[in-house]
C-alpha positions in Angstrom: 52.6 -39.8 180.6 50.7 -36.4 181.0 51.7 -35.4 177.4 50.0 -38.6 176.0 46.9 -37.9 178.1 46.4 -34.3 177.0 45.2 -35.3 173.5 42.8 -37.9 175.1 41.4 -35.2 177.4 40.7 -32.9 174.4 39.1 -35.8 172.4 36.8 -36.6 175.3 35.8 -33.0 175.7 35.1 -32.6 171.9 32.6 -35.4 172.1 30.8 -34.0 175.2 28.7 -30.9 175.6 29.0 -30.7 179.4 31.4 -31.5 182.3 33.3 -34.7 182.2 34.4 -36.8 185.3 37.9 -38.2 185.2 36.7 -41.2 187.2 34.4 -42.1 184.3 36.7 -41.1 181.4 40.0 -42.4 182.8 39.2 -44.9 185.6 42.5 -46.7 185.4 44.8 -43.7 185.2 46.3 -42.4 188.5 44.9 -39.0 189.6 48.4 -37.5 189.6 48.8 -38.2 185.9 45.3 -36.8 185.2 46.1 -33.6 187.2 49.4 -33.1 185.4 47.6 -33.2 182.0 44.8 -30.9 183.2 47.3 -28.5 184.6 49.1 -28.4 181.3 45.9 -27.7 179.4 44.6 -25.3 182.1 47.8 -23.1 181.9 46.8 -22.5 178.3 43.1 -21.9 179.2 42.1 -24.8 177.0 40.3 -26.5 179.8 38.9 -25.6 183.2 38.6 -28.1 186.1 37.9 -28.6 189.7 39.1 -31.2 192.2 36.6 -33.6 193.8 37.6 -35.4 197.0 35.5 -38.4 198.1 35.7 -41.6 200.0 35.2 -44.9 198.3 34.5 -48.3 199.8 37.0 -51.1 199.0 36.3 -54.8 199.7 38.7 -56.7 202.0 40.0 -60.1 201.0 37.2 -61.8 203.0 34.6 -59.6 201.3 35.9 -60.5 197.9 35.3 -64.2 198.7 31.8 -63.4 200.0 31.0 -61.5 196.8 32.2 -64.4 194.7 30.9 -67.4 196.7 28.3 -66.2 199.1 28.2 -65.2 202.7 29.1 -67.5 205.6 25.4 -67.7 206.7 24.3 -68.5 203.2 26.8 -71.3 203.0 25.6 -72.7 206.3 21.9 -72.6 205.1 22.7 -74.3 201.8 24.6 -77.1 203.6 21.7 -77.6 206.0 19.1 -77.4 203.2 20.8 -80.1 201.2 20.8 -82.5 204.2 17.2 -83.9 204.0 17.3 -85.4 207.5 19.2 -82.5 209.0 22.9 -81.8 209.5 24.9 -82.7 212.6 26.5 -79.7 214.3 29.8 -81.5 214.5 29.8 -82.2 210.8 29.2 -78.5 209.8 32.9 -77.3 209.8 33.9 -80.2 207.6 31.4 -79.1 204.9 31.5 -75.3 204.9 34.9 -74.7 206.7 35.7 -73.8 210.2 35.4 -70.0 209.8 32.1 -70.1 207.9 30.7 -72.6 210.5 31.7 -70.3 213.4 30.5 -67.0 211.9 27.6 -68.2 209.7 25.7 -70.4 212.1 24.9 -67.6 214.5 23.9 -65.3 211.7 21.7 -68.0 210.1 20.0 -68.6 213.4 19.4 -64.8 213.9 17.9 -64.5 210.3 15.6 -67.5 211.1 17.0 -69.5 208.2 17.8 -72.6 210.3 16.8 -74.1 213.6 18.4 -76.4 216.1 17.0 -79.8 217.0 19.2 -81.2 219.8 22.5 -81.8 218.0 21.1 -81.4 214.5 20.5 -78.4 212.4 17.4 -78.2 210.1 16.3 -75.7 207.5 13.5 -73.3 208.5 12.7 -72.1 205.0 13.0 -73.2 201.4 14.9 -70.2 200.0 16.8 -67.2 201.2 18.1 -63.9 199.8 21.9 -63.4 200.5 21.7 -59.7 201.4 25.4 -59.5 202.3 26.5 -60.9 199.0 24.2 -58.4 197.1 25.5 -55.5 199.1 29.1 -56.3 198.6 28.6 -56.9 194.8 27.0 -53.5 194.6 29.9 -51.9 196.4 32.4 -53.8 194.3 30.8 -52.3 191.2 30.0 -48.8 192.3 32.5 -48.3 195.1 29.7 -47.0 197.3 26.3 -47.8 198.7 23.3 -45.5 199.0 22.5 -46.6 202.6 25.1 -45.2 205.1 23.9 -47.8 207.7 25.0 -50.6 205.4 28.5 -49.0 205.0 28.7 -48.6 208.8 27.7 -52.2 209.4 30.1 -53.6 206.8 33.0 -51.5 208.3 32.3 -52.9 211.8 32.4 -56.4 210.3 35.7 -55.5 208.7 34.4 -56.4 205.2 35.2 -53.0 203.7 37.7 -50.2 204.2 37.3 -46.6 203.2 39.9 -44.8 201.2 40.2 -41.3 199.9 40.0 -40.9 196.2 40.7 -37.7 194.2 39.0 -37.1 190.9 38.4 -34.2 188.6 35.5 -32.6 186.8 36.7 -30.8 183.7 35.1 -28.7 181.0 36.1 -26.8 177.8 38.1 -23.6 178.5 38.0 -20.2 176.7 40.7 -21.3 174.3 39.6 -24.9 173.8 40.9 -26.6 170.7 41.2 -30.2 169.7 44.7 -29.6 168.5 47.4 -29.2 171.1 50.2 -27.0 169.7 53.6 -27.7 171.2 55.0 -24.6 172.8 58.7 -24.0 172.8 60.3 -23.4 176.2 63.6 -22.1 175.0 64.6 -19.5 172.5 67.7 -21.1 170.9 70.5 -19.7 168.7 69.4 -21.9 165.8 65.9 -20.5 166.0 67.3 -16.9 165.8 69.6 -17.8 163.0 67.0 -19.5 160.9 64.1 -17.2 161.7 62.0 -20.1 163.0 61.3 -18.0 166.1 58.9 -15.9 164.1 56.4 -18.8 163.7 57.2 -20.6 166.9 54.7 -20.5 169.8 56.6 -19.8 172.9 55.3 -21.1 176.3 54.3 -18.2 178.5 55.8 -17.9 182.0 53.7 -19.3 184.8 54.3 -17.0 187.6 52.0 -19.0 189.9 54.0 -22.2 189.6 55.6 -23.3 192.8 59.3 -24.1 192.7 60.7 -27.4 193.7 61.6 -27.9 197.3 65.4 -27.7 197.8 66.7 -30.1 200.4 68.7 -28.1 203.0 69.9 -28.2 206.6 67.9 -26.8 209.4 68.7 -25.3 212.8 67.4 -27.1 215.8 64.8 -25.0 217.8 67.2 -25.1 220.8 69.9 -23.4 218.6 67.4 -20.7 217.5 66.3 -19.9 221.0 70.0 -20.1 222.2 70.9 -17.4 219.6 68.1 -15.2 220.9 69.3 -15.6 224.4 72.8 -14.7 223.5 71.6 -11.5 221.7 69.6 -10.5 224.8 72.6 -11.0 227.0 74.9 -9.1 224.7 72.3 -6.3 224.5 72.3 -6.1 228.3 76.1 -5.8 228.5 77.1 -9.3 229.4 80.3 -11.1 228.5 80.1 -14.8 227.5 82.0 -17.3 229.7 84.0 -20.2 228.2 82.1 -23.5 228.9 84.1 -26.3 227.3 84.6 -28.2 230.5 82.0 -30.9 230.7 84.0 -32.7 233.3 84.7 -30.8 236.6 86.1 -31.7 240.0 83.9 -31.8 243.0 85.8 -28.8 244.3 84.6 -26.4 241.5 81.2 -28.1 241.1 80.3 -28.4 244.8 82.8 -27.3 247.4 83.7 -23.9 246.1 79.9 -23.2 246.0 79.6 -24.0 249.7 77.8 -27.3 249.0 78.5 -29.7 251.9 80.0 -33.1 251.0 77.1 -34.8 252.6 74.5 -33.0 250.4 72.1 -35.3 248.6 73.0 -33.6 245.3 76.4 -35.3 245.5 74.9 -38.8 245.8 75.2 -41.3 242.9 71.4 -41.0 242.4 71.8 -37.4 241.4 75.3 -37.0 239.9 77.3 -38.9 237.2 80.8 -39.6 238.5 83.8 -40.4 236.3 85.6 -43.7 237.1 88.7 -43.2 234.9 90.6 -41.2 236.0 89.1 -41.3 239.5 90.5 -38.0 240.6 92.0 -34.7 239.4 94.8 -32.4 240.6 94.1 -29.6 243.1 93.0 -26.3 241.7 95.8 -24.5 239.8 96.1 -21.8 237.1 95.2 -22.5 233.5 97.8 -22.7 230.8 98.3 -19.5 228.9 96.8 -21.0 225.7 93.6 -22.1 227.5 90.4 -20.2 226.7 89.9 -20.4 230.5 93.1 -18.3 231.1 92.4 -15.5 233.6 94.2 -13.0 231.4 91.4 -13.3 228.9 88.8 -12.3 231.5 90.3 -8.9 231.9 89.9 -8.0 228.3 88.0 -4.8 229.3 91.1 -3.6 231.2 93.8 -4.3 228.7 96.5 -2.1 230.3 96.1 -3.4 233.9 98.5 -6.2 234.9 96.6 -9.0 236.7 97.9 -10.0 240.1 98.7 -13.7 240.5 96.0 -15.9 242.0 96.8 -17.9 245.1 95.0 -21.2 244.5 96.5 -22.9 247.5 95.1 -20.1 249.8 91.7 -20.5 248.0 91.8 -24.3 248.6 92.5 -23.8 252.3 89.9 -21.1 252.7 87.2 -23.3 251.2 88.3 -26.2 253.4 88.2 -24.0 256.5 84.8 -22.4 255.7 83.4 -25.9 255.5 85.1 -27.5 258.5 85.3 -24.8 261.2 83.8 -21.7 259.7 85.4 -18.4 258.5 84.6 -14.9 257.4 82.0 -14.6 260.1 80.3 -17.9 259.3 80.3 -21.0 261.6 80.5 -23.3 258.6 79.1 -26.8 258.5 81.5 -28.1 261.2 82.3 -31.5 259.7 85.6 -33.2 258.7 86.1 -32.0 255.1 87.6 -34.7 252.8 90.1 -33.6 250.2 89.7 -36.8 248.2 86.0 -36.2 247.8 86.7 -32.7 246.6 89.0 -34.0 243.8 86.6 -36.6 242.4 85.6 -36.0 238.8 82.0 -35.5 237.8 80.0 -34.6 234.7 79.1 -31.0 235.7 75.6 -30.7 237.2 75.4 -27.0 236.5 77.4 -24.3 234.7 77.7 -22.5 238.1 81.0 -24.3 238.3 82.2 -22.1 235.5 80.8 -19.0 237.1 82.7 -19.8 240.3 86.0 -20.1 238.5 85.2 -16.8 236.7 84.4 -15.0 240.0 87.6 -16.3 241.6 89.6 -14.8 238.7 87.6 -11.6 239.0 88.9 -11.3 242.6 92.3 -10.5 241.2 90.8 -7.2 240.0 87.4 -6.7 241.7 85.0 -4.6 239.6 81.4 -4.6 238.3 81.0 -7.4 235.8 78.3 -9.3 234.0 78.9 -12.9 232.7 76.7 -15.5 231.1 76.9 -19.0 229.7 74.7 -21.4 227.7 75.8 -25.0 227.6 75.1 -28.6 228.5 74.8 -30.0 232.0 74.2 -33.5 233.3 72.0 -34.9 236.1 71.1 -38.4 237.1 67.3 -37.8 236.9 64.3 -39.9 235.9 63.2 -38.9 232.4 59.6 -37.6 232.0 57.7 -35.0 230.1 59.6 -32.1 231.6 63.0 -33.7 232.8 66.0 -35.1 231.0 69.3 -36.5 232.3 71.1 -34.2 229.8 70.0 -30.7 229.1 71.2 -27.1 228.5 71.5 -24.5 231.2 71.4 -20.7 230.7 73.2 -18.9 233.5 74.0 -15.4 234.3 75.9 -13.6 237.1 76.1 -9.9 237.9 78.8 -8.7 240.3 78.6 -5.2 241.7 78.5 -3.2 244.9 75.3 -2.4 246.8 73.1 -5.0 245.1 69.8 -6.1 246.8 67.1 -8.7 246.4 64.6 -6.3 244.9 67.0 -5.5 242.1 67.3 -9.2 241.3 63.5 -9.5 241.0 63.3 -6.4 238.8 66.1 -7.7 236.6 64.4 -11.1 236.2 61.2 -9.4 235.1 63.1 -7.3 232.5 65.2 -10.3 231.4 62.2 -12.7 230.9 60.1 -9.9 229.4 62.6 -9.6 226.6 61.7 -13.2 225.8 58.0 -12.5 225.8 57.4 -14.4 229.1 55.4 -12.0 231.3 53.6 -14.3 233.6 56.2 -14.9 236.3 56.0 -16.0 239.9 58.8 -16.1 242.5 58.9 -18.7 245.3 61.3 -18.7 248.3 63.7 -21.6 248.0 66.9 -23.0 249.5 70.3 -23.3 247.8 73.5 -24.0 249.6 75.3 -21.3 247.8 72.7 -18.5 247.6 70.8 -16.6 250.3 68.2 -15.4 249.8 67.1 -17.9 247.0 64.1 -17.9 244.7 62.6 -20.3 242.2 61.2 -18.7 239.1 58.0 -20.1 237.5 56.5 -19.2 234.1 53.0 -20.1 232.9 53.0 -22.7 230.1 50.0 -22.2 227.9 50.2 -25.6 226.3 50.3 -27.5 229.6 48.0 -25.0 231.2 50.0 -24.8 234.3 52.9 -23.1 236.0 56.3 -24.6 235.1 59.6 -24.0 236.9 61.8 -22.2 234.5 64.7 -21.1 236.7 66.4 -20.7 240.0 68.0 -17.5 241.4 69.5 -15.9 244.4 72.4 -13.9 245.8 75.7 -15.8 246.3 76.6 -16.3 250.0 79.6 -14.7 251.6 80.9 -18.2 252.4 81.3 -18.7 248.6 82.5 -15.2 247.7 84.9 -14.2 250.4 87.2 -17.3 250.2 87.9 -16.1 246.6 89.2 -12.8 247.8 86.3 -10.6 246.7 85.5 -7.5 248.8 83.0 -7.9 251.6 80.8 -5.2 250.2 80.6 -6.8 246.7 77.3 -8.7 246.0 76.7 -11.1 243.2 73.3 -12.1 241.6 73.2 -15.6 240.2 70.4 -17.3 238.2 70.0 -20.3 236.0 67.3 -21.7 233.8 67.1 -24.6 231.3 67.2 -23.7 227.6 64.6 -26.4 227.0 61.7 -25.0 229.1 61.5 -21.6 227.3 61.8 -23.4 224.0 58.9 -25.7 224.9 56.8 -22.6 225.8 57.6 -20.8 222.6 57.0 -23.8 220.3 54.1 -25.3 222.2 56.0 -28.6 222.9 54.4 -30.6 225.7 57.0 -33.4 226.0 60.7 -32.4 226.4 61.6 -35.8 224.8 60.1 -34.6 221.5 62.5 -31.7 221.6 65.8 -33.3 222.5 66.8 -37.0 222.2 66.2 -39.9 219.9 62.4 -39.3 219.7 62.7 -36.0 217.9 60.7 -35.8 214.7 63.0 -34.5 211.9 60.1 -33.0 210.1 59.5 -30.8 213.1 63.1 -29.7 213.0 63.0 -28.9 209.3 59.6 -27.2 209.3 59.5 -25.2 212.5 59.6 -21.4 212.1 62.4 -19.2 213.1 61.9 -18.1 216.7 61.5 -14.5 217.5 61.3 -13.8 221.2 58.9 -11.0 221.8 60.9 -8.1 223.0 59.7 -5.2 225.1 
């Protein structure tokens, strides 16, 4: 106990005129106990001390045996020397042991202690000095050796290991005394009533003492960055979309977005399909108590009665624009399969939600801004930058007279609010946007450009079947939540951010994110 050691520390100092090393005075007492006693005395200025970190050599089990019984090569020499007519090589393991025979014979040859005469070993000298044993005995006693080359050689031979040892050098302080007066930590009612408080020595407050760590929960970095994203969207006048549908039909996830049914994205290699139930109903209106109800989407126009949505007409328009073309488009001209459209999938993007929102917006066309942040699923190979399950940040802006230049400018402002200023835009192809652009951001940790989003202007073949006006344009863009989080926290492998390989210490100790805002 530290309280028992304090008096011993004071006794040692009273008998010394200079600094004392704890390793010499208390060699068998743990350094934590010594430090506790020194801290207790140091807070009262009775002692002063400094910490000494050093490495000590510790013998392995094999080295302990060498220090006690001699090295392998010494055992081999002694066995050969005692054989007057020489020792057969085949008999050596039976005398000194298999390990000593294998290791020691070569070293004894190298040292010139023995020589080989056909199949017989003979001594080459009358006496030897077992240097290895002497070196190990010195290290066993002193825990170190004056020659660094010896330490290096013994480490290579795996005869010693190095371990960090903490010790202390302490001296008398300004208020040194051989008597340790107990200090009261509490002023009690009994002390006040009896007057004992007048003679009591009260322990002073230690304002430099660190408080004990309190176990607590911690927000995941993704949740912190998600919060910042939401604040940016709200700041820019966006309304959050409901995203509680992890399972969607092929109609909302693909067909309504003008994605052909033969598109590779709909293959089993890219999409997770639901086997039970195998199919869903055709599109229909949501129940009134659903958070997807269209009446909730017109919250900004509370006095306006929403016209009913014709889902059957929407279904037929989507089928026609695929099969034969419509609204000025020639379509894909293939036999559209209704059963394929009703298959259930784990949504591959939150654009399925955006599509349903825009369809409901067609009941009352007006400028609108929507966003969503939620989980999506893709049947992808997992690597440092890809997962089969991740989070997508998506935004859509519907208005009249929008153009591509406005989308690029908006992306620069949007990402600038996150502190990401190094952006590149690359022309791309998406079935449901034209023109389309991939967005790249520079990752300082990976030292390369990383794709952080996709964007474009929704095609008329997607918007006009909903019933939106011909002159209404819609920006759409999406990005993963993980990529910006990796950039902000300097994470190089996405599997260290999401999944079973996440280090909980990283979650608990990471700082709160603050996206640099312009």
